Backbone as CSV, one residue per row, in Angstrom:
resi,resn,N_x,N_y,N_z,CA_x,CA_y,CA_z,C_x,C_y,C_z
1,MET,-10.072,-44.918,-22.334,-10.431,-43.755,-22.879,-11.397,-43.632,-23.533
2,ASN,-12.011,-42.483,-23.267,-13.611,-42.398,-23.791,-13.135,-41.813,-25.505
3,THR,-13.785,-42.499,-26.492,-13.224,-41.753,-28.109,-14.453,-41.625,-28.492
4,ILE,-15.633,-41.286,-28.114,-16.642,-40.557,-28.617,-16.547,-39.111,-28.306
5,ASN,-16.750,-38.377,-29.293,-16.301,-36.925,-29.485,-17.860,-35.950,-29.462
6,THR,-17.650,-35.039,-29.104,-18.547,-33.938,-28.972,-18.609,-32.801,-29.782
7,THR,-19.225,-32.048,-29.677,-18.752,-30.599,-30.388,-18.929,-29.558,-29.805
8,ILE,-18.564,-28.787,-29.645,-18.739,-27.118,-28.461,-18.679,-26.012,-29.678
9,ASN,-19.714,-25.559,-29.508,-20.158,-24.604,-30.435,-19.450,-22.717,-29.440
10,ILE,-18.585,-22.274,-30.216,-18.521,-20.756,-29.237,-18.479,-19.814,-30.218
11,ARG,-19.015,-18.588,-29.777,-18.742,-17.107,-30.547,-17.813,-16.576,-30.089
12,VAL,-17.003,-15.856,-31.232,-15.664,-14.980,-31.151,-15.460,-13.863,-32.134
13,ASP,-15.089,-13.211,-31.795,-15.009,-12.195,-32.607,-14.230,-12.591,-33.715
14,LYS,-14.225,-12.128,-35.327,-13.745,-12.516,-36.678,-11.739,-12.472,-35.924
15,LYS,-11.774,-11.170,-35.952,-9.965,-10.698,-35.414,-9.567,-11.714,-34.339
16,THR,-10.008,-12.149,-33.246,-9.725,-12.835,-32.319,-9.465,-14.490,-32.901
17,LYS,-10.388,-14.682,-33.811,-10.371,-15.995,-34.358,-9.239,-16.353,-35.196
18,ARG,-9.126,-15.099,-35.874,-8.175,-14.865,-37.307,-6.727,-14.847,-36.478
19,GLU,-6.462,-14.288,-35.289,-5.217,-14.086,-34.571,-4.688,-14.990,-33.847
20,ALA,-5.728,-16.044,-33.478,-5.353,-17.216,-32.773,-4.921,-18.409,-33.747
21,ASP,-5.676,-18.376,-34.825,-5.505,-19.126,-36.012,-3.979,-18.887,-36.037
22,LYS,-3.685,-18.083,-36.907,-2.391,-17.599,-37.196,-1.499,-18.256,-35.976
23,THR,-1.527,-17.680,-34.963,-0.448,-18.195,-34.020,-0.444,-19.634,-33.662
24,LEU,-1.222,-20.394,-33.675,-1.563,-21.528,-33.595,-0.790,-22.531,-34.337
25,LYS,-1.020,-21.618,-35.896,-0.466,-22.277,-37.165,1.199,-22.208,-36.972
26,GLU,1.514,-21.043,-36.822,2.773,-20.855,-36.353,3.501,-21.815,-35.601
27,MET,2.790,-22.204,-34.426,3.248,-23.374,-33.437,3.103,-24.728,-34.152
28,GLY,2.466,-24.955,-35.096,1.878,-26.366,-36.001,0.996,-26.875,-35.708
29,LEU,-0.088,-25.765,-35.403,-1.310,-26.177,-34.632,-2.775,-25.595,-35.287
30,ASP,-3.755,-26.518,-35.283,-5.441,-25.964,-35.502,-5.796,-25.417,-34.637
31,LEU,-6.926,-24.801,-34.980,-7.250,-23.730,-33.936,-7.965,-24.802,-33.026
32,SER,-8.423,-26.012,-33.544,-9.311,-27.068,-32.902,-8.588,-27.633,-31.901
33,SER,-6.961,-27.964,-32.161,-5.949,-28.783,-31.059,-6.004,-27.873,-30.326
34,GLY,-5.541,-26.289,-30.625,-5.319,-25.260,-29.443,-6.103,-25.425,-28.343
35,ILE,-7.505,-25.493,-28.834,-8.813,-25.265,-27.748,-8.588,-26.621,-27.417
36,LYS,-8.330,-27.769,-27.991,-8.165,-29.141,-27.040,-6.997,-29.092,-25.827
37,LEU,-6.086,-28.239,-26.121,-4.810,-28.292,-25.318,-5.275,-27.571,-24.102
38,PHE,-6.217,-26.428,-24.703,-6.523,-25.407,-23.057,-7.240,-26.353,-22.587
39,LEU,-8.431,-27.443,-23.105,-9.325,-27.737,-22.363,-8.752,-28.649,-21.307
40,LYS,-7.670,-29.580,-22.237,-6.783,-30.437,-20.992,-5.847,-30.114,-20.039
41,GLU,-5.399,-28.759,-20.430,-4.637,-27.809,-19.163,-5.484,-27.857,-18.332
42,ILE,-6.919,-27.066,-18.560,-7.816,-26.920,-17.483,-7.876,-28.077,-16.368
43,ILE,-8.312,-29.403,-16.913,-8.302,-30.663,-16.366,-7.432,-30.658,-15.761
44,ARG,-6.059,-31.016,-16.384,-4.798,-31.610,-15.549,-4.358,-30.349,-14.425
45,SER,-4.620,-29.068,-14.049,-4.188,-28.138,-13.305,-5.313,-27.719,-12.524
46,GLY,-6.698,-28.185,-12.502,-7.436,-27.798,-12.378,-8.317,-25.981,-12.011
47,SER,-7.440,-25.805,-13.139,-7.917,-24.317,-12.917,-7.607,-23.713,-14.426
48,ILE,-7.573,-22.287,-14.304,-7.281,-21.897,-15.811,-5.825,-21.892,-15.764
49,PRO,-5.611,-22.077,-16.948,-3.788,-22.455,-17.144,-3.233,-21.322,-17.092
50,PHE,-3.637,-20.009,-16.645,-2.739,-18.128,-16.872,-3.820,-17.719,-15.573
51,GLN,-2.721,-16.797,-15.722,-3.200,-15.921,-14.399,-4.353,-14.609,-15.101
52,VAL,-5.391,-14.524,-14.392,-6.603,-13.925,-15.439,-5.785,-12.265,-14.727
53,ARG,-5.839,-11.486,-15.555,-5.456,-9.956,-15.619,-6.926,-9.041,-15.817
54,THR,-7.090,-8.226,-15.050,-7.837,-6.747,-15.416,-7.102,-6.134,-16.661
55,VAL,-8.276,-5.189,-17.342,-7.358,-4.195,-18.379,-6.614,-3.771,-18.163
56,ASN,-5.889,-3.353,-16.880,-4.958,-2.716,-16.386,-3.511,-3.375,-16.183
57,GLY,-4.237,-4.815,-16.035,-2.642,-5.687,-15.881,-2.844,-6.102,-14.794
58,PHE,-3.632,-5.974,-13.997,-3.264,-6.077,-12.536,-4.139,-7.647,-12.091
59,THR,-4.048,-8.533,-11.629,-4.607,-9.455,-11.047,-5.580,-8.930,-10.248
60,PRO,-7.069,-9.334,-10.311,-8.425,-8.503,-10.084,-8.064,-8.213,-8.608
61,GLU,-7.575,-9.226,-7.236,-7.069,-8.804,-6.072,-6.306,-7.678,-5.873
62,TYR,-4.929,-7.584,-7.051,-4.440,-6.673,-6.602,-5.397,-5.252,-7.058
63,GLU,-5.782,-5.363,-8.264,-6.750,-4.261,-8.697,-7.541,-3.611,-7.041
64,GLU,-8.372,-4.373,-6.940,-8.969,-4.466,-5.655,-8.144,-3.839,-4.529
65,MET,-7.406,-4.179,-4.142,-6.762,-3.833,-3.013,-6.200,-2.029,-3.278
66,ILE,-5.156,-1.932,-4.829,-5.452,-0.885,-5.026,-6.455,0.148,-4.843
67,ILE,-7.586,0.081,-5.275,-8.612,0.733,-5.382,-9.318,0.939,-3.960
68,ARG,-8.943,0.179,-3.124,-9.094,0.340,-1.519,-8.267,1.452,-0.761
69,GLU,-6.926,1.013,-1.506,-6.256,1.924,-0.564,-6.297,3.437,-1.289
70,TYR,-6.378,3.673,-2.186,-6.973,5.018,-3.369,-7.746,5.383,-2.417
71,GLU,-9.153,5.006,-1.933,-10.133,5.033,-1.632,-10.031,5.816,0.013
72,ASP,-9.381,4.715,0.905,-8.612,5.145,1.882,-7.435,6.255,1.828
73,ALA,-7.336,6.535,1.314,-5.908,7.657,1.076,-7.010,8.889,0.762
74,LEU,-7.850,9.032,-0.173,-8.833,9.768,0.037,-9.703,10.105,0.912
75,LYS,-10.255,9.461,1.960,-11.069,9.564,2.894,-9.888,10.225,4.140
76,ASN,-8.865,9.710,4.448,-8.139,9.529,5.415,-7.042,10.523,5.623
77,SER,-6.713,11.240,4.391,-5.525,11.769,3.874,-5.957,13.257,3.834
78,LYS,-4.956,14.244,4.403,-5.173,15.725,4.172,-4.524,16.045,3.139
79,PRO,-5.588,16.950,2.258,-4.730,17.553,1.073,-4.417,18.858,1.429
80,TYR,-2.931,18.900,0.581,-1.908,20.322,0.608,-2.247,20.974,-0.654
81,THR,-2.097,22.441,-0.678,-1.816,23.340,-1.987,-0.501,23.386,-2.618
82,SER,0.407,22.709,-1.752,1.648,23.210,-2.326,2.748,22.009,-1.474
83,ALA,4.069,22.066,-1.875,4.873,21.057,-1.104,5.323,21.748,0.283
84,ARG,5.549,22.930,0.048,5.617,23.523,1.108,4.727,23.498,2.366
85,GLU,3.731,23.472,1.639,2.548,23.538,2.953,2.576,22.250,3.432
86,MET,2.956,21.299,2.785,2.704,19.846,3.294,3.993,19.444,4.414
87,HIS,5.153,20.347,3.765,6.658,20.213,4.687,6.217,21.186,5.668
88,GLU,5.743,22.190,5.897,5.491,22.706,7.012,4.228,22.021,7.934
89,ALA,3.465,21.285,7.585,2.819,20.384,7.989,3.359,18.996,9.013
90,ILE,4.208,18.815,8.052,5.231,17.606,8.659,6.211,18.038,10.059
91,LEU,6.599,19.090,9.768,7.652,19.871,10.636,6.870,20.114,12.102
92,ALA,5.682,20.651,11.623,5.016,20.879,12.891,4.476,20.123,13.761
93,GLU,4.054,18.811,13.113,3.728,17.369,13.497,4.896,16.790,14.134
94,ASP,6.236,17.166,13.986,7.689,16.474,14.674,7.852,17.459,15.638
95,ASP,7.444,18.746,15.551,7.619,19.815,17.006,6.458,19.236,17.938
96,ASP,5.487,18.738,17.633,4.219,18.278,18.805,4.643,17.099,19.367
97,GLU,5.453,16.376,18.751,5.918,15.071,19.696,6.782,14.955,20.849
């Protein structure tokens, strides 16, 4: 195993560093060890070791699908001014069949 160490410099806001340090300390780790674990897990899994989510809490793929469906609904749906109008339109469609 290669025992030559190297240094990684990262910039992160103070709050993030402080909160991560506190959380890792509660697990008996220091910040450096936590980052090393993260990097090792990237190597082991060949990917980011957690599911990336958007600010809305969805995976990017799922959020893109929601946006596409929303845009499709706006483009292809008929707006109604009331539930009664929508109900009458549905009944009229049934009569046409």
